[in-house]
C-alpha positions in Angstrom: 30.9 298.7 73.7 33.8 298.5 71.2 35.6 295.6 73.4 31.9 293.8 73.1 31.9 294.3 69.3 35.5 293.4 68.9 34.7 290.3 70.8 31.4 289.7 68.4 33.5 289.9 65.1 36.2 287.9 66.7 34.0 284.8 67.4 32.5 285.4 63.7 35.9 285.1 62.3 36.5 281.8 64.0 33.2 280.7 62.8 33.6 281.7 59.4 37.0 280.4 59.1 36.5 277.4 60.8 33.4 277.1 58.2 35.7 277.5 54.9 38.3 275.2 56.3 35.7 272.5 57.0 34.7 272.9 53.6 38.3 272.9 52.2 38.8 269.3 53.8 35.7 268.1 52.6 36.6 269.0 49.0 36.7 265.9 47.3 40.2 265.3 45.8 39.5 263.2 42.9 37.1 266.1 41.6 38.4 268.9 39.0 36.8 271.6 37.2 38.4 273.6 34.4 37.6 275.7 31.1 38.8 274.6 27.9 39.4 277.5 25.7 38.1 276.1 22.2 39.9 277.5 19.6 37.4 275.3 16.9 34.2 276.5 18.3 35.4 279.8 19.6 33.9 279.2 23.0 34.6 278.3 26.7 33.8 274.9 27.6 33.4 273.9 31.1 34.5 270.5 32.2 34.6 269.1 35.5 36.0 265.4 36.0 35.7 262.8 38.4 38.3 259.6 39.0 38.0 257.0 41.3 41.5 254.9 41.5 42.3 251.3 42.8 45.7 250.2 42.6 46.5 253.0 40.2 44.4 254.9 37.2 41.4 253.7 35.8 41.6 253.0 32.5 37.9 253.4 31.7 37.0 257.0 31.0 33.4 257.9 30.5 32.5 261.4 28.8 28.8 262.7 29.6 27.4 265.8 27.6 25.3 267.9 29.4 27.8 268.1 31.7 26.6 271.1 34.1 23.0 269.9 34.2 23.7 266.1 34.9 25.9 267.6 38.0 23.3 269.8 39.1 20.7 267.3 39.0 22.4 264.8 40.7 24.2 262.8 38.3 27.7 262.6 39.7 26.3 262.3 43.6 25.0 259.5 42.2 28.1 258.2 40.7 29.9 258.6 43.6 27.2 256.4 45.8 27.3 253.6 43.1 30.8 253.6 43.2 31.2 253.6 47.2 28.6 250.8 47.1 30.2 248.7 44.5 27.2 249.1 42.4 29.5 249.9 39.7 33.2 249.5 38.2 35.5 252.3 39.1 36.0 254.3 36.2 37.2 258.2 35.4 34.2 260.3 34.5 34.3 263.6 32.5 31.2 266.0 32.3 31.5 268.6 29.7 29.4 271.4 29.8 27.0 273.0 26.9 26.7 276.4 28.7 29.3 279.2 27.5 31.3 280.0 30.4 31.7 283.6 29.2 28.7 284.4 27.9 26.1 282.0 29.9 24.4 280.8 26.8 23.6 277.4 26.6 25.0 276.3 23.3 23.6 272.5 23.4 21.4 272.9 20.1 24.2 274.0 18.5 26.4 271.6 19.4 24.1 268.5 19.2 23.0 268.8 15.9 25.3 266.5 13.8 28.0 269.5 14.3 31.5 268.5 12.9 33.0 271.1 14.5 32.0 269.9 18.1 33.2 266.4 17.0 36.4 268.1 16.1 36.7 269.6 19.3 36.0 266.3 21.1 39.0 264.9 18.8 41.2 267.5 19.0 41.3 269.7 21.9 38.8 267.9 24.7 40.3 264.6 25.0 43.9 265.5 24.4 43.4 268.0 27.2 41.8 265.4 29.7 43.9 262.6 29.0 47.2 264.0 28.0 48.5 264.1 31.9 47.3 260.3 32.7 49.8 258.0 33.5 47.9 255.5 31.2 47.2 255.9 27.8 43.4 255.5 26.9 42.2 253.9 23.7 38.8 253.4 21.8 37.9 250.6 23.7 38.4 252.3 27.4 36.0 255.3 26.1 32.5 255.7 27.0 30.2 258.7 25.7 26.7 259.2 27.3 24.1 261.8 26.1 20.5 262.6 26.9 17.7 263.9 24.7 19.7 266.1 21.8 22.8 264.7 23.3 21.4 261.1 22.5 21.4 262.5 18.8 24.7 263.8 19.1 25.9 260.2 20.7 24.5 258.8 17.8 26.2 260.8 15.3 29.4 260.6 17.0 29.1 256.7 16.8 29.0 256.7 13.0 31.6 259.3 12.6 34.6 259.0 15.0 36.6 256.1 16.4 37.2 257.9 19.5 34.6 256.0 21.6 33.7 251.9 21.6 30.8 252.6 23.9 27.8 254.7 24.0 24.8 255.5 25.8 22.0 256.8 24.2 19.2 257.9 26.8 15.7 259.4 25.3 17.6 260.1 22.1 15.5 262.5 20.0 17.0 262.6 16.5 14.3 264.9 14.4 16.9 267.9 14.0 19.5 265.8 12.2 18.0 263.4 9.9 21.0 262.5 8.2 22.3 260.4 11.5 20.2 257.4 10.6 22.3 257.5 7.0 25.4 258.0 8.9 24.8 255.1 10.9 23.5 253.0 8.0 27.0 253.8 6.1 29.5 253.7 9.5 32.5 251.7 9.3 32.7 251.6 13.1 32.5 248.1 14.2 31.6 246.1 17.3 30.2 248.9 19.1 28.5 248.9 22.6 25.1 250.7 22.4 22.9 251.2 25.4 19.6 253.1 24.3 16.8 254.0 26.5 13.2 255.4 26.4 10.6 256.5 29.2 7.1 256.3 28.6 5.5 258.8 25.9 8.9 259.5 25.5 11.9 258.6 22.5 10.0 255.6 21.7 9.8 256.5 17.9 13.3 257.8 17.4 14.7 254.5 20.0 13.2 251.9 17.1 14.9 252.9 13.9 18.1 253.7 15.9 18.1 249.7 17.3 17.1 248.4 14.4 20.2 250.1 12.6 22.5 249.0 15.1 21.4 245.8 14.9 21.8 245.4 11.6 25.6 246.6 11.5 26.1 243.7 14.3 26.9 246.1 17.2 26.2 244.7 20.9 22.5 246.6 21.4 21.1 247.1 25.0 17.6 248.7 24.8 15.4 249.4 27.7 12.3 251.0 27.8 11.2 252.5 31.6 8.0 254.2 33.0 9.9 257.4 34.1 9.6 260.3 31.7 11.7 262.9 29.4 13.6 264.0 32.9 16.6 264.0 34.8 14.9 261.5 37.5 14.8 259.0 34.8 18.2 259.4 33.4 20.0 259.1 36.7 17.6 256.2 37.9 19.4 254.3 34.5 22.9 255.2 35.7 23.6 252.1 37.6 22.2 249.9 34.8 24.3 251.9 31.9 27.7 252.0 33.5 27.6 248.2 34.5 26.9 247.8 30.6 29.5 250.3 29.3 32.7 250.0 31.5 34.9 247.1 30.5 36.9 246.1 33.6 
């Protein structure tokens, strides 16, 4: 009986080890996750990066807020598929989480409502950490920012308040929590931005119209679309191909 059990355990050990090795071999070498211990926010921010290279590093870099939720709801998987199929340009992606890695509390409403500390976190901590080790220096024109829902409000605020990004996607932006975002855009000094704005059906239509009007009045390049989708990840993921074709400069 003892010999029989030993034999069984040996088989189980082989199977488990084989499974772990298989998972290790299947790990994507272009994907990396880490924590940024933010002194500005006094919180730990989870970040996942994914980069496709072709003849060296790609200069285009796309930051995506609500990063954990976007990954969990298929955005990274979709980006990998679209890249493999040649439907979007090669780029490096940075998924920025909103759930504190230590407390597990979702801080998105704190971060996204015209929060100047969150902006400083991007400028002084996140972007230098992400791009500091890259062999090719990124500039404003290389960077894009994608935000969904309240993250779209955050992207709109960033578009008026920082020169980090040249390209923005505001997917179903909900702007009522921070009315000053419209005046910030009206008096913004940034020029020649590329702005993608979208809404689903019975979604963010009332917020998209004034944003679009303001951006056009400032002579930015604007693409605005309306889909039959809702205020959900299925709708936003379905837009990624068009969004990334529009934002990424090759």
